C-alpha positions in Angstrom: -13.1 -53.7 4.3 -11.9 -50.1 4.3 -12.0 -50.0 8.1 -9.8 -53.0 8.5 -6.3 -52.6 9.8 -3.3 -53.7 7.9 -2.7 -56.5 10.6 -6.4 -57.6 10.0 -6.0 -57.7 6.2 -2.8 -59.7 6.4 -4.2 -62.0 9.2 -7.5 -62.8 7.2 -5.6 -63.2 4.0 -3.1 -65.7 5.3 -5.9 -67.4 7.2 -7.9 -68.0 3.9 -4.6 -69.4 2.3 -4.1 -71.6 5.4 -7.7 -72.9 5.2 -7.3 -73.8 1.5 -4.1 -75.7 2.3 -5.7 -77.3 5.3 -8.7 -78.4 3.0 -6.3 -79.7 0.5 -4.4 -81.8 3.2 -7.6 -83.0 4.6 -9.1 -84.2 1.3 -5.7 -85.8 0.3 -5.5 -87.6 3.6 -9.2 -88.9 3.3 -8.5 -90.0 -0.3 -5.3 -91.8 0.8 -7.0 -93.4 3.7 -9.8 -94.7 1.5 -7.2 -96.1 -1.0 -5.4 -97.7 1.9 -8.6 -99.3 3.2 -9.3 -100.7 -0.3 -5.8 -102.0 -0.5 -6.0 -103.7 3.0 -9.4 -105.2 1.9 -8.0 -106.7 -1.2 -5.0 -108.1 0.5 -6.6 -109.3 3.8 -10.1 -110.3 2.8 -10.4 -111.0 -1.1 -6.9 -112.4 -1.4 -7.4 -114.6 1.6 -10.7 -115.9 0.2 -9.0 -116.7 -3.1 -6.2 -118.5 -1.3 -8.7 -120.4 1.1 -10.8 -121.3 -1.9 -7.8 -122.6 -3.8 -6.8 -124.7 -0.7 -10.4 -126.0 -0.4 -10.4 -127.2 -4.1 -7.0 -128.9 -3.6 -8.3 -130.5 -0.4 -11.5 -131.7 -2.1 -9.5 -133.2 -4.9 -7.1 -134.8 -2.5 -10.0 -136.1 -0.4 -11.7 -137.6 -3.6 -8.2 -139.2 -4.4 -8.0 -140.8 -0.9 -11.6 -142.2 -1.3 -10.7 -143.8 -4.6 -7.6 -145.4 -3.2 -9.5 -146.7 -0.2 -12.2 -148.2 -2.3 -9.7 -149.9 -4.6 -7.1 -151.1 -1.9 -9.5 -151.1 1.1 -6.5 -149.8 3.0 -7.6 -148.2 6.3 -4.8 -145.6 6.1 -6.4 -144.1 3.0 -9.6 -143.7 4.9 -7.9 -142.1 7.8 -6.1 -139.6 5.4 -9.6 -138.9 3.9 -11.0 -138.1 7.5 -7.9 -135.9 8.3 -8.4 -134.0 5.0 -12.0 -133.3 6.1 -10.6 -131.4 9.1 -8.7 -129.0 6.8 -11.8 -128.5 4.6 -13.9 -127.6 7.6 -11.1 -125.2 8.9 -10.9 -123.3 5.6 -14.7 -123.3 5.2 -14.9 -121.5 8.6 -12.3 -119.0 7.5 -14.2 -118.3 4.3 -17.4 -117.7 6.1 -15.7 -115.2 8.4 -14.4 -113.3 5.3 -17.6 -113.3 3.3 -18.6 -109.7 2.2 -21.4 -110.4 -0.2 -24.6 -112.6 -0.2 -23.8 -114.5 -3.4 -20.5 -115.8 -2.0 -22.3 -116.7 1.3 -24.9 -118.7 -0.6 -22.2 -120.6 -2.5 -20.4 -121.4 0.8 -23.7 -122.6 2.4 -24.2 -124.9 -0.7 -20.7 -126.2 -0.5 -21.3 -127.1 3.2 -24.4 -129.0 2.4 -22.8 -130.8 -0.5 -19.6 -131.6 1.6 -21.9 -133.1 4.3 -23.7 -135.2 1.8 -20.5 -136.3 0.2 -18.9 -137.1 3.6 -22.2 -139.0 4.6 -22.1 -141.0 1.4 -18.4 -141.9 1.8 -18.9 -142.9 5.4 -21.8 -145.2 4.4 -19.6 -146.7 1.7 -16.9 -147.3 4.2 -19.2 -149.2 6.4 -20.3 -151.3 3.6 -16.6 -152.1 2.7 -15.9 -153.0 6.4 -19.1 -155.1 6.4 -17.5 -157.3 3.7 -18.9 -156.1 0.5 -16.5 -156.4 -2.3 -17.3 -153.5 -4.2 -19.5 -150.4 -3.9 -22.2 -149.9 -6.5 -21.6 -147.6 -9.5 -24.6 -145.6 -8.5 -22.9 -144.6 -5.1 -19.6 -143.8 -6.9 -21.3 -141.6 -9.4 -23.1 -139.8 -6.7 -19.9 -139.1 -4.8 -18.1 -138.0 -7.9 -21.1 -135.5 -8.7 -20.8 -134.2 -5.1 -17.0 -133.6 -5.5 -17.5 -132.0 -9.0 -20.2 -129.7 -7.7 -18.1 -128.6 -4.7 -15.0 -127.9 -6.9 -17.3 -126.1 -9.4 -18.8 -123.8 -6.7 -15.4 -123.2 -5.2 -14.3 -122.0 -8.8 -17.3 -119.7 -8.8 -16.3 -118.2 -5.4 -12.8 -117.6 -6.8 -14.2 -115.9 -9.9 -16.6 -113.9 -7.8 -13.8 -112.7 -5.5 -11.5 -112.0 -8.5 -14.3 -109.8 -9.9 -14.7 -108.2 -6.6 -10.8 -107.4 -6.5 -11.1 -106.1 -10.2 -14.0 -103.8 -9.0 -12.1 -102.5 -6.0 -9.0 -101.9 -8.2 -11.1 -99.9 -10.7 -12.7 -98.0 -7.8 -9.1 -97.2 -6.5 -8.3 -95.9 -9.9 -11.3 -93.7 -10.0 -10.5 -92.4 -6.5 -6.9 -91.7 -7.5 -8.1 -89.8 -10.7 -10.6 -87.8 -8.8 -8.0 -87.1 -6.0 -5.5 -85.9 -8.7 -8.2 -83.6 -10.1 -9.4 -82.3 -6.9 -5.9 -81.8 -5.4 -4.9 -80.1 -8.6 -8.0 -77.8 -8.7 -7.6 -76.9 -5.0 -3.9 -76.3 -5.6 -4.5 -74.0 -8.5 -7.3 -72.3 -6.7 -5.2 -71.8 -3.6 -2.4 -70.4 -5.7 -4.7 -67.9 -7.5 -6.3 -67.0 -4.3 -2.8 -66.3 -2.7 -1.9 -64.2 -5.8 -5.1 -62.2 -5.5 -4.8 -61.7 -1.8 -1.1 -60.7 -2.1 -2.0 -58.3 -5.0 -5.0 -56.8 -3.1 -3.0 -56.3 0.2 -0.1 -54.9 -1.6 -2.3 -52.5 -3.7 -4.2 -51.3 -0.6 -1.1 -50.6 1.1 1.2 -49.5 -1.7 -1.3 -47.1 -3.4 -1.9 -44.9 -0.3 1.9 -44.9 0.5 2.6 -43.8 -3.0 -0.1 -41.0 -2.9 1.4 -40.0 0.5 4.9 -40.0 -1.0 3.7 -37.8 -3.9 2.2 -35.4 -1.3 5.5 -35.2 0.7 7.3 -34.5 -2.6 4.9 -31.6 -3.4 5.3 -30.3 0.3 9.1 -30.5 -0.2 8.7 -28.3 -3.4 6.6 -25.7 -1.4 3.1 -26.7 -2.2 1.0 -26.9 0.9 -2.6 -26.4 -0.4 -3.5 -30.0 -1.4 -5.1 -32.2 1.2 -4.7 -36.0 0.9 -7.9 -38.0 0.9 -6.8 -41.6 0.9 -9.1 -44.6 1.0 -6.7 -46.7 3.1 -6.4 -48.8 6.3 -6.8 -46.9 9.5 -3.0 -46.9 10.2 -2.2 -45.1 6.9 -5.2 -42.9 7.2 -4.0 -41.6 10.6 -0.6 -40.8 8.9 -2.5 -39.0 6.1 -4.5 -37.0 8.7 -1.3 -36.1 10.5 0.2 -35.2 7.2 -2.7 -32.8 6.3 -2.4 -31.2 9.7 1.3 -30.7 9.2 0.6 -29.3 5.8 -1.8 -26.8 7.1 0.5 -25.7 9.8 3.4 -25.4 7.3 1.2 -23.4 4.9 0.3 -21.1 7.8 4.0 -20.7 8.8 5.0 -20.2 5.3 2.4 -17.4 4.8 3.5 -15.8 8.0 7.2 -15.9 6.8 6.2 -14.5 3.4 4.3 -11.7 5.0 7.0 -11.0 7.3 9.7 -11.0 4.6 7.5 -8.9 2.4 6.8 -6.4 5.1 10.4 -6.1 6.1 11.6 -5.9 2.5 9.1 -3.1 1.9 10.2 -1.3 5.0 13.8 -1.5 3.9 13.2 -0.3 0.4 12.5 3.3 1.2 15.4 3.9 3.5 17.8 2.1 1.2 16.7 4.4 -1.7 17.2 7.5 0.4 20.7 6.3 1.4 21.6 5.5 -2.3 20.5 9.0 -3.4 22.3 10.7 -0.6 25.5 8.8 -1.4 25.2 9.6 -5.1 24.8 13.3 -4.3 27.9 13.2 -1.9 29.9 11.4 -4.7 28.9 14.0 -7.3 29.5 16.9 -5.1 32.7 15.8 -3.5 34.5 19.0 -4.3 32.0 21.0 -2.4 32.1 18.9 0.6 35.9 18.6 0.7 35.9 14.8 0.6 39.3 13.2 -0.1 40.0 10.3 -2.5 39.8 7.8 0.3 36.3 9.1 1.4 35.2 9.1 -2.3 36.1 5.4 -2.6 34.2 4.5 0.6 31.2 6.4 -0.8 31.3 4.3 -3.9 31.6 1.2 -1.9 28.4 2.2 0.1 26.6 3.2 -3.1 27.4 -0.3 -4.7 26.3 -2.2 -1.5 23.1 0.0 -1.5 22.4 -1.1 -5.1 23.1 -4.6 -4.1 20.7 -4.5 -1.1 18.0 -2.7 -3.2 18.3 -5.4 -5.9 17.9 -8.1 -3.3 14.9 -6.4 -1.7 13.3 -5.9 -5.1 13.8 -9.7 -5.8 12.1 -10.6 -2.5 9.2 -8.2 -3.2 8.9 -9.7 -6.7 8.9 -13.2 -5.2 6.1 -12.2 -2.7 4.0 -10.7 -5.4 4.6 -13.7 -7.6 3.6 -16.3 -5.0 0.5 -14.2 -4.0 -0.5 -14.3 -7.7 -0.3 -10.5 -7.9 2.2 -10.4 -10.7 0.5 -9.1 -13.9 2.0 -9.6 -17.3 1.5 -6.9 -20.1 2.0 -8.8 -23.3 3.0 -6.9 -26.6 4.5 -7.8 -29.9 8.2 -6.8 -29.7 11.5 -7.8 -31.0 13.8 -9.4 -28.5 17.0 -7.9 -30.1 16.6 -4.4 -28.4 15.8 -6.1 -25.1 19.1 -8.1 -25.3 21.2 -5.2 -26.4 19.8 -3.0 -23.6 20.5 -5.6 -21.0 24.1 -6.1 -22.2 24.7 -2.3 -22.5 24.0 -1.8 -18.8 26.9 -4.1 -18.0 29.4 -2.2 -20.1 31.2 -0.4 -17.2 31.6 -3.5 -15.2 32.8 -5.5 -18.3 35.4 -2.9 -19.0 36.5 -2.8 -15.4 37.0 -6.6 -15.3 38.3 -6.9 -18.9 35.6 -9.3 -19.9 34.8 -9.6 -23.6 31.1 -9.7 -24.4 30.0 -11.2 -27.8 26.5 -11.0 -29.3 25.6 -13.6 -31.9 22.2 -12.7 -33.2 20.6 -12.7 -36.7 18.6 -9.5 -36.2 16.7 -9.9 -39.6 15.8 -13.6 -38.9 14.1 -13.1 -35.4 10.4 -12.7 -35.6 8.3 -10.6 -33.3 7.1 -12.4 -30.1 4.3 -11.5 -27.6 6.2 -10.9 -24.2 6.2 -8.7 -21.3 9.3 -6.7 -22.1 10.0 -5.7 -18.6 9.8 -9.3 -17.2 12.0 -10.7 -20.1 14.5 -8.0 -19.5 14.5 -9.1 -15.9 15.3 -12.7 -17.1 18.2 -11.4 -19.3 19.6 -9.2 -16.4 19.5 -12.3 -14.0 21.3 -14.6 -16.6 23.9 -11.8 -17.4 24.5 -10.9 -13.8 25.2 -14.7 -13.1 27.5 -14.9 -16.0 29.3 -11.8 -15.0 29.6 -12.9 -11.3 31.4 -16.2 -12.1 33.4 -15.1 -15.1 37.0 -14.3 -14.1 38.8 -11.2 -15.2 39.9 -11.4 -18.9 37.2 -14.0 -19.6 34.5 -14.1 -22.2 30.6 -14.0 -22.2 28.6 -15.0 -25.3 24.9 -14.0 -25.9 23.2 -15.9 -28.6 19.7 -15.8 -30.0 18.3 -18.2 -32.6 14.9 -18.8 -34.2 13.9 -22.4 -34.7 10.6 -23.1 -36.5 8.7 -23.1 -39.8 10.4 -21.8 -42.8 8.8 -18.7 -44.3 8.3 -17.9 -47.9 10.4 -15.3 -49.8 7.6 -12.8 -49.7 7.1 -13.2 -45.9 8.9 -10.8 -43.5 10.6 -12.1 -40.3 7.9 -10.6 -38.3 5.2 -12.8 -40.1 6.8 -16.2 -39.3 4.7 -19.1 -38.3 5.1 -21.4 -35.3 8.5 -22.0 -33.6 10.6 -20.8 -30.7 13.4 -18.3 -30.1 16.2 -19.7 -28.1 18.3 -17.1 -26.1 21.4 -18.4 -24.4 24.1 -16.8 -22.2 27.5 -18.6 -21.9 30.3 -17.8 -19.6 33.8 -19.1 -19.1 33.5 -19.5 -15.4 34.1 -22.4 -13.0 31.0 -24.4 -14.0 28.2 -26.0 -12.0 28.4 -29.6 -10.5 26.1 -32.1 -12.2 24.2 -32.8 -9.1 23.3 -29.2 -8.6 22.1 -28.4 -12.2 18.6 -29.8 -11.6 18.0 -27.8 -8.3 19.6 -24.6 -9.3 16.3 -23.1 -10.4 14.7 -23.8 -7.0 14.0 -21.1 -4.4 17.0 -19.9 -2.3 19.5 -22.2 -4.1 22.6 -20.1 -4.4 25.6 -20.7 -6.7 28.8 -21.1 -4.5 27.1 -19.1 -1.8 26.7 -15.9 -3.8 23.5 -14.0 -4.2 20.1 -14.4 -2.8 19.1 -17.6 -4.6 16.0 -15.9 -6.1 17.2 -14.6 -9.5 17.0 -18.0 -11.3 13.9 -18.9 -9.5 12.0 -15.9 -10.6 13.4 -16.3 -14.1 12.0 -19.8 -14.3 8.5 -18.5 -13.3 8.7 -15.7 -15.9 9.8 -18.1 -18.7 7.1 -20.6 -17.7 4.4 -17.9 -17.7 5.4 -17.2 -21.3 5.1 -20.8 -22.3 8.9 -21.4 -22.7 11.6 -23.6 -20.9 14.7 -22.7 -19.2 17.7 -24.9 -18.4 21.5 -25.0 -17.9 24.4 -27.0 -19.5 27.7 -26.9 -17.7 31.0 -28.6 -17.4 33.0 -27.9 -14.3 36.1 -25.8 -15.1 34.9 -24.9 -18.5 31.9 -22.7 -17.9 28.1 -22.7 -18.1 25.4 -22.0 -20.6 22.0 -20.8 -19.5 19.2 -21.0 -22.1 15.5 -20.2 -22.4 13.0 -20.3 -25.0 10.1 -18.0 -26.1 7.4 -19.6 -28.3 6.4 -17.8 -31.6 2.9 -18.0 -32.7 
């Protein structure tokens, strides 16, 4: 079944449904044909026998009446009517014999024929005696003819009753066939519906499940994960797509590793010359009186120094990214307070804050923050990244708020803040900048996603990995035109 193509699965599934429907139609047609035959038999055979038997009984009674009238009146016309009625009787007897379907009716008809012949012979003999001049037939002859007539009508009544019983039996059979047909057709219909649902479910599942796995694999690839190979028990068509996907994943992984190696190598090669340039520019800026540099040259040196710092920072981030993705980033955890880390990170920005006339506010309850196990250098890198972003997008004369809050179990009065139980410390950096569009807030922590085209797009990506490694979360809340708030948590245990 696994090697069947999608076309084969659909074809055989629909074929089974069509066969069930065909079986249903065939059975219904046969049942209706059987009922139709029974109906025709009742109407064309049994009904005709009853009608012929009724005519025969009427004819026999009429014939007996003509005989009596002839005996009494000796009128030759009554005898002729008697003979003519015999023709009708013979005709109906022939018809009944043709329609006979059971032996019992055939026996009765044969007995009626014998009795009718005896009756006719007796009447004929009586008519000769009357024509010979006898005044009156004997009572013995009349009684015998009467018995013949009564026996004939009685046997005709039996034929009618037998035929009616036959009709009742056929009607009962028709009812049973109809009931059985209803049950069988209903059963086949229900079975066909259940089979159609199961086939549709099976086909949909065998097609939808591999596609869902393939879609999940594509989403992981879009997020930069190329290690996972897809092993999908699926139809050959989808399996071919999965194999092509695996080959593409291997190739992309190879290209991504080549790119990472190239970027890491280039970044490493750039780091040393940039550091030398920065030191040289710093020396020239400090010793500008000795070199005779003017104010204009001094400004240019400051610009070169700032750009060197920016390039070195970008190179460091790329190198950090390479080590992080290679699994070579080590974390040195120690119990520390976050307050000094936050203060140190904000202190570095003091010259720039004063230059841009940006007000920086710290909202932190020093005594209420417990110690946490963190890598101080890495958490400081997260703070620097968030503060640099806030500073980058806050206009001159704006405001930046850094806030740290502990949320967790209450401590007893005897406990110090450092001895607190489980909970989290939430650190947030708010700016009064232009804000971030809502559709960009989810992907802003992805690799190479830059805010309004500024920066390398690695700072927040690295910050997210650092916070994740500490067991915390990082997110952003922003309203366009009113600023943004970046927050991260560090668990306390």
